[in-house]
RODO-2510 file (C-alpha; in nm, 4 decimals, decimal comma):
residues 485
     n   res          X          Y          Z
     1     m     0,0317     0,0143    -0,0229
     2     d     0,2816     0,2312     0,0813
     3     k     0,4442     0,1823    -0,2441
     4     l     0,1115     0,2041    -0,4309
     5     v     0,0668     0,5834    -0,2694
     6     k     0,4363     0,6866    -0,3127
     7     t     0,3949     0,6094    -0,6765
     8     w     0,0964     0,7921    -0,6844
     9     a     0,2938     1,0876    -0,5439
    10     i     0,5229     1,0502    -0,8144
    11     i     0,2937     1,0044    -1,0940
    12     w    -0,0030     1,2434    -1,0211
    13     p     0,1886     1,5739    -1,0219
    14     i     0,3285     1,5004    -1,3912
    15     i    -0,0350     1,3983    -1,5016
    16     k    -0,1530     1,7002    -1,3722
    17     s     0,1507     1,9288    -1,4715
    18     i     0,0794     1,7795    -1,8797
    19     f    -0,2948     1,8481    -1,8621
    20     k    -0,2128     2,1933    -1,7643
    21     l     0,0335     2,1920    -2,0689
    22     l    -0,2331     2,1192    -2,2709
    23     g    -0,4991     2,3675    -2,1614
    24     v    -0,7640     2,1489    -2,0259
    25     w    -0,6655     2,1168    -1,6577
    26     d    -0,9848     2,3088    -1,5540
    27     k    -1,2134     2,1170    -1,7348
    28     l    -1,0716     1,7857    -1,5821
    29     e    -1,0533     1,9464    -1,2524
    30     v    -1,4664     2,0245    -1,2905
    31     m    -1,4733     1,6545    -1,4179
    32     l    -1,3254     1,5031    -1,1151
    33     v    -1,5114     1,6948    -0,8643
    34     y    -1,8371     1,5994    -1,0337
    35     i    -1,7309     1,2219    -1,0539
    36     v    -1,5765     1,2224    -0,6923
    37     v    -1,9060     1,3763    -0,5586
    38     y    -2,1336     1,1471    -0,7420
    39     i    -1,9043     0,8360    -0,6491
    40     l    -1,9162     0,9361    -0,2458
    41     a    -2,2999     1,0515    -0,2655
    42     g    -2,3969     0,6857    -0,4400
    43     i    -2,1570     0,4632    -0,1639
    44     i    -2,3094     0,7006     0,1368
    45     l    -2,6762     0,7008     0,0571
    46     r    -2,7157     0,3297    -0,0975
    47     n    -2,5517     0,1991     0,2238
    48     i    -2,7186     0,4318     0,4875
    49     l    -3,0871     0,3366     0,2907
    50     p    -3,2916     0,0414     0,4024
    51     k    -3,3022    -0,2244     0,1166
    52     k    -3,5592    -0,1690    -0,1400
    53     r    -3,8783    -0,3312    -0,0667
    54     r    -4,0116    -0,4611    -0,3877
    55     g    -4,3786    -0,3275    -0,4282
    56     g    -4,3542    -0,0839    -0,1437
    57     l    -4,5042     0,2391    -0,2251
    58     f    -4,2571     0,4564    -0,0041
    59     s    -3,9919     0,2100    -0,0748
    60     e    -4,0368     0,2759    -0,4371
    61     a    -4,0271     0,6317    -0,4373
    62     l    -3,7440     0,6763    -0,1830
    63     h    -3,5128     0,4567    -0,4271
    64     l    -3,6085     0,6541    -0,7154
    65     f    -3,5637     1,0042    -0,5215
    66     v    -3,2320     0,8807    -0,4297
    67     d    -3,1106     0,7770    -0,7522
    68     v    -3,1786     1,0911    -0,9135
    69     f    -3,0582     1,2700    -0,5917
    70     i    -2,7113     1,1204    -0,6503
    71     v    -2,7151     1,2620    -1,0203
    72     i    -2,8205     1,6020    -0,9327
    73     f    -2,6081     1,6140    -0,5832
    74     p    -2,2654     1,6451    -0,7597
    75     f    -2,3913     1,9368    -0,9112
    76     i    -2,4250     2,1326    -0,5752
    77     g    -2,0757     2,0274    -0,4921
    78     l    -1,9831     2,1773    -0,8057
    79     y    -2,1786     2,5210    -0,7438
    80     y    -2,0035     2,5482    -0,3859
    81     w    -1,6750     2,4719    -0,5889
    82     l    -1,7057     2,7103    -0,8428
    83     r    -1,8014     2,9716    -0,5858
    84     e    -1,4815     2,9355    -0,4489
    85     k    -1,2732     2,9101    -0,7198
    86     i    -1,4519     3,1558    -0,9641
    87     p    -1,7078     3,3632    -0,7831
    88     l    -1,7959     3,5757    -1,0656
    89     v    -1,9308     3,3123    -1,2950
    90     v    -2,1559     3,2296    -0,9982
    91     e    -2,2662     3,5590    -0,9394
    92     l    -2,3150     3,6292    -1,3405
    93     a    -2,5337     3,3362    -1,3510
    94     s    -2,7374     3,4262    -1,0239
    95     y    -2,8193     3,7185    -1,1701
    96     v    -2,9236     3,5923    -1,5218
    97     v    -3,1604     3,3295    -1,3404
    98     t    -3,3248     3,6240    -1,1417
    99     l    -3,3388     3,8683    -1,4089
   100     t    -3,5197     3,6077    -1,6830
   101     g    -3,7486     3,5381    -1,4031
   102     l    -3,5940     3,1145    -1,4441
   103     d    -3,6121     3,1509    -1,0625
   104     e    -3,9887     3,0661    -1,0815
   105     l    -3,9185     2,8314    -1,3504
   106     v    -3,6977     2,6084    -1,1082
   107     v    -3,9583     2,6598    -0,8526
   108     t    -4,1993     2,4949    -1,0900
   109     i    -3,9663     2,2175    -1,1982
   110     l    -3,9248     2,1258    -0,8587
   111     k    -4,2973     2,1274    -0,7853
   112     v    -4,3337     1,8998    -1,0864
   113     f    -4,0414     1,6583    -1,0244
   114     l    -4,1731     1,6043    -0,6544
   115     v    -4,5330     1,5114    -0,8143
   116     c    -4,3769     1,2658    -1,0481
   117     m    -4,1881     1,0919    -0,7621
   118     v    -4,5096     1,0455    -0,6167
   119     a    -4,6623     0,9377    -0,9308
   120     f    -4,4093     0,7001    -1,0111
   121     g    -4,4311     0,5025    -0,6671
   122     i    -4,7768     0,4731    -0,6905
   123     t    -4,7603     0,3127    -1,0166
   124     r    -4,4883     0,0929    -0,9432
   125     w    -4,6623    -0,0082    -0,6255
   126     i    -5,0056    -0,0852    -0,8152
   127     i    -4,7739    -0,2933    -1,1010
   128     t    -4,6217    -0,4617    -0,8219
   129     l    -4,9303    -0,5776    -0,6285
   130     g    -5,0868    -0,6633    -0,9503
   131     s    -4,8278    -0,9023    -1,0687
   132     l    -4,7833    -1,0502    -0,7257
   133     a    -5,1565    -1,1195    -0,7225
   134     l    -5,1708    -1,2660    -1,0684
   135     q    -4,8506    -1,4630    -0,9677
   136     k    -5,0545    -1,6290    -0,6361
   137     l    -5,3655    -1,7113    -0,8577
   138     a    -5,1560    -1,8495    -1,1580
   139     i    -4,9501    -2,0940    -0,9674
   140     e    -5,2727    -2,2545    -0,8128
   141     l    -5,3352    -2,3784    -1,1771
   142     p    -5,2352    -2,7110    -1,2606
   143     y    -5,0193    -2,7813    -1,5487
   144     i    -4,9762    -2,4159    -1,7097
   145     g    -4,9133    -2,2424    -1,3523
   146     d    -4,5234    -2,2522    -1,4322
   147     i    -4,5526    -2,1481    -1,7785
   148     i    -4,7908    -1,8313    -1,6606
   149     v    -4,5827    -1,7023    -1,3703
   150     p    -4,2613    -1,6202    -1,5571
   151     l    -4,5002    -1,4740    -1,8023
   152     i    -4,6513    -1,2637    -1,5765
   153     r    -4,2913    -1,1476    -1,4412
   154     v    -4,1921    -1,0568    -1,7874
   155     g    -4,4978    -0,8439    -1,8107
   156     e    -4,4334    -0,6784    -1,4983
   157     s    -4,1100    -0,5641    -1,5799
   158     i    -4,2139    -0,4354    -1,9336
   159     f    -4,4804    -0,2196    -1,7490
   160     f    -4,2041    -0,1050    -1,5439
   161     v    -3,9900     0,0009    -1,8517
   162     l    -4,2813     0,1429    -1,9833
   163     t    -4,3451     0,3489    -1,6522
   164     v    -3,9646     0,5020    -1,6807
   165     l    -4,0365     0,6026    -2,0321
   166     w    -4,3834     0,7507    -1,9504
   167     l    -4,2388     0,9236    -1,6434
   168     p    -4,1296     1,2357    -1,8655
   169     f    -4,3991     1,2960    -2,0438
   170     f    -4,6244     1,2884    -1,7682
   171     g    -4,3894     1,5406    -1,6065
   172     l    -4,4007     1,7953    -1,9315
   173     s    -4,7765     1,7533    -1,9311
   174     l    -4,8015     1,8320    -1,5775
   175     y    -4,5488     2,1149    -1,6370
   176     k    -4,7918     2,2874    -1,9291
   177     q    -5,0863     2,2753    -1,6593
   178     v    -4,8714     2,4742    -1,4044
   179     d    -4,7639     2,8001    -1,5838
   180     p    -4,4941     2,9872    -1,3609
   181     y    -4,6593     3,3261    -1,5027
   182     p    -4,9963     3,3820    -1,4462
   183     v    -5,1988     3,6292    -1,5300
   184     v    -5,2496     3,8427    -1,2539
   185     i    -5,5465     4,1241    -1,2186
   186     y    -5,3919     4,4222    -1,0531
   187     d    -5,5436     4,7689    -1,0284
   188     v    -5,4525     5,0482    -1,2966
   189     i    -5,1842     5,2871    -1,2588
   190     i    -5,3133     5,6356    -1,3052
   191     r    -5,1024     5,9201    -1,1714
   192     p    -5,3415     6,1699    -0,9877
   193     p    -5,2847     6,5451    -1,0909
   194     e    -5,1381     6,6174    -0,7455
   195     a    -4,9126     6,3440    -0,7319
   196     n    -4,5414     6,4720    -0,7947
   197     k    -4,4058     6,3374    -1,1788
   198     q    -4,0667     6,2235    -1,0502
   199     v    -4,2007     6,0340    -0,7668
   200     w    -4,5001     5,9040    -0,9294
   201     e    -4,2470     5,7400    -1,1875
   202     y    -4,0366     5,5920    -0,9064
   203     i    -4,3127     5,4339    -0,7857
   204     e    -4,4616     5,3263    -1,1051
   205     e    -4,1264     5,1377    -1,1674
   206     g    -4,1133     4,9778    -0,8677
   207     v    -4,5315     4,8796    -0,8498
   208     f    -4,4332     4,7210    -1,1871
   209     n    -4,1301     4,5399    -1,0821
   210     a    -4,3269     4,3982    -0,7755
   211     h    -4,6067     4,2706    -1,0323
   212     e    -4,3598     4,1329    -1,2161
   213     n    -4,2953     3,9035    -0,9237
   214     g    -4,6446     3,8200    -0,8540
   215     v    -4,6847     4,0768    -0,5643
   216     d    -4,9926     4,3075    -0,5875
   217     c    -4,8919     4,6429    -0,4892
   218     n    -5,0909     4,9559    -0,4898
   219     p    -4,9634     5,2872    -0,6437
   220     y    -5,1944     5,5249    -0,4607
   221     l    -5,1281     5,3765    -0,1048
   222     l    -4,7427     5,3648    -0,1794
   223     y    -4,7552     5,7670    -0,2624
   224     s    -4,9511     5,7920     0,0359
   225     l    -4,7254     5,6488     0,2782
   226     k    -4,4266     5,8581     0,1009
   227     i    -4,6466     6,1692     0,2013
   228     y    -4,6790     6,0579     0,5366
   229     e    -4,3106     5,9601     0,6044
   230     t    -4,1072     6,2217     0,4093
   231     g    -4,3376     6,4702     0,2585
   232     s    -4,2811     6,6496    -0,0808
   233     t    -3,9013     6,5410    -0,0707
   234     v    -3,7498     6,3442    -0,3368
   235     c    -3,5182     6,0958    -0,1602
   236     t    -3,2319     6,0687    -0,3704
   237     p    -2,9013     5,9223    -0,3455
   238     i    -2,7753     6,3034    -0,2867
   239     w    -2,9386     6,2920     0,0759
   240     s    -2,7558     6,0126     0,1644
   241     l    -2,4448     6,2459     0,1333
   242     r    -2,5911     6,5368     0,3621
   243     p    -2,5613     6,5796     0,7278
   244     r    -2,8081     6,3871     0,9503
   245     p    -3,0762     6,3956     1,0448
   246     n    -3,2885     6,5788     0,7482
   247     e    -3,5646     6,5387     0,5815
   248     c    -3,4595     6,1960     0,4332
   249     a    -3,3412     6,0473     0,7544
   250     s    -3,4561     6,0163     1,0714
   251     y    -3,3063     6,0405     1,4397
   252     a    -3,3735     5,6597     1,4742
   253     g    -3,1887     5,5857     1,1142
   254     a    -3,4903     5,5417     0,9153
   255     l    -3,3481     5,6354     0,5696
   256     g    -3,5005     5,7187     0,2276
   257     m    -3,7765     5,7528     0,0466
   258     w    -3,9965     5,5445     0,3069
   259     q    -3,7988     5,5536     0,5848
   260     f    -3,6820     5,2189     0,5925
   261     l    -3,4521     5,0672     0,8825
   262     p    -3,1846     4,9396     0,6933
   263     e    -3,2662     4,5713     0,8275
   264     t    -3,6194     4,5918     0,7670
   265     f    -3,4872     4,7074     0,4055
   266     s    -3,2393     4,4284     0,3633
   267     r    -3,4753     4,1434     0,4956
   268     n    -3,7377     4,2041     0,2323
   269     a    -3,5170     4,3075    -0,0534
   270     d    -3,3144     3,9634     0,0050
   271     r    -3,6522     3,7369    -0,0098
   272     y    -3,7429     3,8826    -0,3470
   273     g    -3,3312     3,9052    -0,4633
   274     v    -3,3954     4,2683    -0,5363
   275     k    -3,0498     4,4625    -0,6058
   276     g    -2,9959     4,8076    -0,4798
   277     n    -3,0067     5,0065    -0,1843
   278     l    -3,2667     5,1955    -0,0342
   279     w    -3,1567     5,5594    -0,1299
   280     k    -3,2523     5,4460    -0,4990
   281     p    -3,6358     5,5591    -0,5000
   282     e    -3,7344     5,2889    -0,7319
   283     v    -3,5766     5,0266    -0,5272
   284     a    -3,7190     5,1626    -0,2188
   285     a    -4,0561     5,1593    -0,4023
   286     e    -4,0372     4,8188    -0,4819
   287     v    -3,9140     4,6767    -0,1508
   288     a    -4,2114     4,8679     0,0619
   289     c    -4,4617     4,6721    -0,1678
   290     y    -4,3191     4,3485    -0,0584
   291     f    -4,2728     4,4845     0,3084
   292     i    -4,6578     4,6059     0,2793
   293     n    -4,7732     4,2552     0,1140
   294     d    -4,5791     4,0552     0,3093
   295     e    -4,4972     4,1518     0,6564
   296     v    -4,7846     4,4257     0,7185
   297     q    -5,0539     4,3299     0,5235
   298     m    -5,1924     4,6599     0,4286
   299     s    -5,4436     4,7072     0,1601
   300     l    -5,6864     4,9601     0,0189
   301     s    -5,9301     4,6390    -0,0145
   302     q    -5,9636     4,6229     0,3683
   303     t    -6,1899     4,8365     0,5747
   304     r    -6,0349     5,1587     0,7449
   305     e    -6,0653     4,9735     1,0644
   306     t    -5,8524     4,6951     0,9777
   307     f    -5,6154     4,9505     0,7548
   308     i    -5,5421     5,1472     1,1119
   309     n    -5,4858     4,8619     1,3153
   310     n    -5,2447     4,6847     1,0871
   311     f    -5,0701     5,0147     1,0461
   312     a    -5,0604     5,0587     1,4387
   313     h    -4,9629     4,7431     1,5510
   314     q    -4,7363     4,5985     1,2850
   315     g    -4,5864     4,8804     1,1031
   316     l    -4,2303     4,8076     1,2050
   317     i    -4,0816     5,0890     0,9722
   318     w    -4,3678     5,3177     1,0841
   319     n    -4,4401     5,4668     1,4033
   320     r    -4,7400     5,3080     1,5821
   321     d    -4,9752     5,5896     1,5171
   322     p    -5,3587     5,5086     1,4690
   323     a    -5,4269     5,9004     1,3701
   324     g    -5,1720     5,8937     1,0868
   325     a    -5,2858     5,5435     0,9792
   326     g    -5,6465     5,7145     0,8997
   327     v    -5,4657     5,9874     0,7341
   328     v    -5,2699     5,7360     0,4926
   329     y    -5,6064     5,5475     0,4324
   330     d    -5,8008     5,8375     0,3334
   331     r    -5,5429     6,0241     0,1036
   332     a    -5,4637     5,7031    -0,0514
   333     k    -5,8324     5,6436    -0,1562
   334     a    -5,8803     6,0178    -0,2370
   335     l    -5,5677     5,9728    -0,4777
   336     r    -5,7560     5,6860    -0,6454
   337     e    -6,0631     5,8806    -0,7061
   338     s    -5,8441     6,1926    -0,8045
   339     a    -5,6713     6,0152    -1,0642
   340     l    -5,9806     5,8184    -1,2072
   341     a    -6,2198     6,1180    -1,2001
   342     n    -5,9388     6,3451    -1,4140
   343     y    -5,8162     6,0895    -1,6376
   344     e    -5,8754     6,1493    -2,0205
   345     p    -5,7930     5,8229    -2,2320
   346     p    -5,5599     5,8832    -2,4728
   347     r    -5,6823     5,9311    -2,8206
   348     l    -5,5973     5,6017    -2,9918
   349     e    -5,4513     5,6250    -3,3181
   350     p    -5,6208     5,3807    -3,5943
   351     t    -5,4424     5,0304    -3,5934
   352     e    -5,4721     4,7527    -3,7922
   353     y    -5,5998     4,5077    -3,5866
   354     i    -5,9603     4,3376    -3,6441
   355     w    -6,2080     4,2924    -3,3942
   356     p    -6,1112     3,9431    -3,2618
   357     a    -6,4799     3,8640    -3,1687
   358     p    -6,7924     3,7937    -3,4152
   359     n    -6,9133     4,1161    -3,5456
   360     n    -7,2410     4,1419    -3,3495
   361     a    -7,0334     4,0822    -3,0216
   362     f    -6,9992     4,4191    -2,7964
   363     v    -6,7841     4,5789    -2,5145
   364     w    -6,9627     4,4557    -2,2289
   365     y    -6,7356     4,6149    -1,9587
   366     q    -6,4916     4,8594    -2,0621
   367     w    -6,1612     4,9128    -1,9332
   368     g    -6,1230     5,1664    -1,6196
   369     v    -6,4801     5,0332    -1,4572
   370     d    -6,4545     4,9581    -1,0715
   371     m    -6,5017     4,5967    -1,0364
   372     w    -6,6496     4,4281    -0,7414
   373     y    -6,2783     4,2680    -0,6145
   374     g    -6,1994     4,6309    -0,5521
   375     q    -5,9668     4,7131    -0,8294
   376     i    -5,9942     4,8720    -1,1947
   377     h    -6,0823     4,6523    -1,5069
   378     n    -5,7571     4,6172    -1,6792
   379     g    -5,8998     4,5149    -2,0037
   380     i    -6,2233     4,5121    -2,2115
   381     d    -6,5003     4,2370    -2,1466
   382     i    -6,6439     4,1306    -2,4925
   383     a    -6,9701     3,9252    -2,5110
   384     m    -7,2456     3,8303    -2,7430
   385     s    -7,6411     3,9310    -2,6500
   386     g    -7,7698     3,6241    -2,3958
   387     l    -7,3852     3,5508    -2,3330
   388     p    -7,3147     3,2313    -2,5337
   389     a    -6,9774     3,1221    -2,5800
   390     f    -6,8197     3,1898    -2,9169
   391     q    -6,4995     3,1591    -3,1455
   392     v    -6,2442     3,4405    -3,1209
   393     h    -5,9379     3,5238    -3,3919
   394     a    -5,6178     3,6705    -3,4016
   395     l    -5,6389     4,0316    -3,4427
   396     a    -5,3153     4,0621    -3,5968
   397     n    -5,0016     3,8251    -3,7591
   398     g    -4,7703     3,7323    -3,4893
   399     q    -4,7100     3,4413    -3,2659
   400     a    -4,9650     3,2849    -3,0133
   401     r    -4,9157     3,0492    -2,7257
   402     y    -5,1776     2,8807    -2,5256
   403     w    -5,1511     2,8046    -2,1591
   404     d    -5,3727     2,7334    -1,8618
   405     g    -5,4518     3,0334    -1,6280
   406     g    -5,6180     2,8655    -1,3375
   407     d    -5,9853     2,8521    -1,2119
   408     c    -6,0298     3,2204    -1,2445
   409     n    -5,8616     3,2872    -1,5795
   410     m    -5,9572     2,9813    -1,7473
   411     g    -5,8014     2,8926    -2,0835
   412     v    -5,5395     3,2197    -2,1841
   413     i    -5,3856     3,2735    -2,5287
   414     t    -5,1063     3,5316    -2,5367
   415     l    -5,0837     3,7023    -2,8770
   416     r    -4,7348     3,8968    -2,9582
   417     t    -4,8538     4,1216    -3,2597
   418     i    -4,5793     4,2024    -3,5463
   419     q    -4,6095     4,5388    -3,4414
   420     g    -4,4679     4,4812    -3,1210
   421     d    -4,7805     4,4744    -2,8758
   422     e    -4,8690     4,1678    -2,6551
   423     f    -5,2284     4,0959    -2,5762
   424     h    -5,4011     3,8350    -2,3067
   425     y    -5,7160     3,6606    -2,4696
   426     v    -5,8632     3,5743    -2,1312
   427     h    -6,1455     3,2982    -2,0439
   428     m    -6,0595     3,0635    -2,3231
   429     e    -6,1485     2,6613    -2,3229
   430     r    -5,9640     2,4426    -2,1192
   431     n    -6,0919     2,1801    -2,3341
   432     l    -5,8028     2,1283    -2,5803
   433     s    -6,0389     2,0179    -2,8501
   434     k    -6,1950     2,3630    -2,8868
   435     i    -5,8556     2,5421    -2,8860
   436     y    -5,7219     2,5471    -3,2519
   437     i    -5,3563     2,6564    -3,2198
   438     p    -5,1073     2,3837    -3,0640
   439     t    -5,1717     2,3747    -2,6776
   440     d    -4,8078     2,2561    -2,5856
   441     g    -4,6936     2,6001    -2,4413
   442     n    -4,4734     2,7380    -2,7117
   443     w    -4,5040     3,0446    -2,9625
   444     h    -4,6120     2,9467    -3,2694
   445     n    -4,7153     3,1625    -3,6163
   446     v    -5,0699     3,3095    -3,6403
   447     s    -5,2053     3,5109    -3,9198
   448     q    -5,4677     3,7894    -3,8849
   449     g    -5,7978     3,6301    -3,8714
   450     q    -5,7088     3,3098    -3,7973
   451     t    -5,9435     3,1204    -3,5483
   452     l    -5,8055     3,0559    -3,2013
   453     g    -6,0691     2,8645    -3,0246
   454     w    -6,3880     2,9209    -2,8366
   455     i    -6,4328     3,0806    -2,5212
   456     h    -6,5270     2,9158    -2,2312
   457     t    -6,8862     2,8578    -2,1110
   458     g    -7,0142     3,0488    -1,8273
   459     n    -6,8729     3,1347    -1,5012
   460     t    -6,5464     3,1231    -1,3616
   461     t    -6,4228     3,1796    -1,0142
   462     c    -6,3692     3,5467    -1,0721
   463     s    -6,6289     3,6230    -1,3603
   464     i    -6,9773     3,5676    -1,4438
   465     g    -7,1024     3,4782    -1,7988
   466     s    -6,9425     3,3762    -2,0875
   467     h    -6,7312     3,6491    -2,2574
   468     l    -6,3700     3,7289    -2,3564
   469     h    -6,1589     3,9503    -2,1411
   470     l    -5,8962     4,0658    -2,3853
   471     m    -5,6211     4,2998    -2,2523
   472     f    -5,3000     4,4229    -2,2989
   473     a    -5,0183     4,2270    -2,1462
   474     n    -4,9159     4,5425    -1,8926
   475     g    -5,2863     4,6378    -1,8158
   476     g    -5,2708     4,9295    -2,0350
   477     y    -5,5833     5,1269    -2,1914
   478     i    -5,7862     4,9719    -2,4289
   479     s    -6,0998     5,0254    -2,6167
   480     g    -6,3239     4,8408    -2,8394
   481     d    -6,2631     5,1577    -3,1063
   482     m    -5,9104     5,0383    -3,1957
   483     f    -6,0499     4,7221    -3,3513
   484     k    -6,1750     4,7391    -3,7203
   485     k    -6,4904     4,5365    -3,7647
***
């Protein structure tokens, strides 16, 4: 053994030098890290696990999970190795994942993977139990029992192989039903005439980013809170350099437009992977959205009393001030009413977009109407007399994809036009036989006037009657007048 160790001590530096000269040492090192972790994980896990029990639901699922984990686990080792050796690569990869929204995609894939593991375990369990039951019956048959039992075992093996082959297709179909980017109904964003334009632009950006992360955030509440905290002062980074305390930095160390304590800001920013500091108003606005939604749980849909109670008892960055809470609530409501009362819809330029529904269909609910769920209607509802279901068409040339939007939205077709606009056709059929574009979740070319499919028949969990909810993807102003009939 000593000779072997000494020989290896001589040979290994030589091999390493050769690979370095060839310029492939880094690649070899990465591969070696993966192989070593893979072997170690396999040895350790297979030795500590109980022996696989054929036909056992838990045992089948557990061993499959471990088999997959042994393949995935080395990548975790690689991650930590790369983070130490080449931290810039890891930071760049993390940034790209967050920037592109792939973090949500990864979470969705993990959920689907776990469901697949359970489905696999149940399937294998059923096959094994069925096989054992058939073998028990067959073995009692005279003459032919000894022939049938091996055939049953062969059939069991075939079904096992088919189960493995079926699993990826099951996972793919399941993933398509759990789209990680759902349409969410948000209040429209209209600047009240009394609002500071610069501050409102910061708020718009912050609210938009929060919406991208699936968090509802009311811009009027955010603006009212800003007035409560820092008045009319626009707390830009220049204020961080001024003597403290000042209009944007309190005696208690609360900083920026929304007077965050640094630890409160960091906690909420980290939760959503927000980059930037609290002196950047648009970043502070976004983080304030997360804090309001997750920790304080305040919204204008609450009663005034509930809002005041939450503000007064959970407002960690705000003074526990019931009177001030009432002022914030009333001002936010007034700002919203002022914005809607003074809003003049833009004059729509004539477009080449055609009416996407039958010619006798009409706009049932306009954009901007106050809805029963407490927000502004962010699209137009197109319906026909008597509220029957009907077919819809592509309003322009472009690319479309179908996806399942859940029990509220039902089916959704998103259309990206060649003009650069993006529309959602919401409340489409979930019965895929009534959708006339591929339903694989991918983008497909469509032509103007092409029939896309049928709308959903009847009510959903958030709407009444058969109708098409047509909207710009960003919830912007839309009118029936912009479409040619």
